[in-house]
C-alpha positions in Angstrom: -0.3 -8.2 -8.6 -2.0 -4.9 -9.2 -4.2 -3.0 -6.8 -7.3 -1.4 -8.2 -6.8 2.1 -9.5 -3.0 2.0 -8.9 -0.3 2.4 -11.5 2.2 0.3 -9.7 2.5 -3.5 -9.5 2.6 -4.7 -5.9 6.4 -5.4 -5.9 7.1 -2.0 -7.3 4.8 -0.3 -4.7 6.7 -2.1 -2.0 10.0 -1.0 -3.5 8.8 2.5 -3.6 7.7 2.3 0.0 11.1 0.9 1.1 12.9 3.6 -0.9 10.9 6.4 0.7 11.4 4.8 4.2 15.1 4.8 3.6 15.0 8.6 2.9 15.0 8.9 -0.8 13.1 11.9 -2.1 10.2 11.6 -4.4 11.9 13.9 -6.9 15.0 11.7 -7.0 12.9 8.5 -7.4 10.8 10.0 -10.2 13.8 11.4 -12.1 16.5 8.9 -11.6 15.0 5.6 -10.5 11.5 5.2 -12.0 11.8 7.6 -14.9 8.3 8.9 -14.5 6.8 12.2 -13.8 7.1 13.7 -10.3 3.3 13.6 -9.8 3.2 9.8 -10.3 5.6 9.2 -7.4 3.9 11.9 -5.3 0.4 10.2 -5.8 1.9 6.8 -5.1 3.5 8.2 -1.9 0.0 9.6 -0.9 -1.5 6.2 -1.6 1.1 4.6 0.7 0.4 7.2 3.5 -3.2 6.0 3.4 -2.5 2.3 2.8 0.1 1.6 5.5 -2.1 2.7 8.5 -5.1 0.9 7.1 -3.1 -2.3 6.7 -1.7 -1.9 10.2 -5.2 -1.6 11.7 -6.5 -4.5 9.8 -3.4 -6.5 10.8 -4.0 -5.7 14.5 -7.7 -6.6 14.1 -7.0 -10.0 12.6 -4.1 -10.9 14.8 -5.5 -9.8 18.2 -3.3 -6.8 18.6 0.0 -8.2 17.3 2.5 -5.4 16.7 3.0 -4.0 13.2 5.6 -5.5 11.0 6.7 -4.6 7.4 4.0 -3.8 5.0 4.8 -6.8 2.9 4.6 -9.2 5.9 1.4 -7.7 7.2 -0.3 -8.1 3.8 0.8 -11.7 3.6 -0.7 -12.4 7.0 -3.9 -10.6 6.1 -4.1 -12.5 2.8 -3.6 -15.8 4.5 -6.5 -15.1 6.9 -8.9 -13.3 4.6 -8.0 -14.2 1.1 -6.8 -12.0 -1.7 -10.3 -11.0 -3.0 -11.6 -10.1 0.4 -8.5 -7.9 1.0 -9.0 -6.1 -2.2 -12.7 -5.6 -1.6 -12.1 -4.2 1.8 -9.5 -1.8 0.5 -11.8 -0.7 -2.3 -14.6 0.0 0.2 -12.2 1.9 2.5 -10.8 3.9 -0.4 -14.2 4.7 -2.0 -16.7 4.7 0.9 -19.4 6.7 -1.0 -19.8 4.0 -3.6 -21.2 1.6 -0.9 -24.4 2.7 0.9 
């Protein structure tokens, strides 16, 4: 349920992604919804900005160019094809490329 080096559980990260997509501001989410510092939401939003395009690319690769869907649905499809551990390992290698020679 938790991605490596991420403060949010997966359902919470999805909820944050949906709230940002609906137009909520990071300040409002930090102050009134999540009750955390603004920097936490800002870093999570930055993570989502890197995560969503990567998931879309991996989804297209594994489904022979199928159009993008919601983040949750694409991750379920990827997990069904690769497995949870393989997905996490690929994300870790994508996120920290210098750790893998």
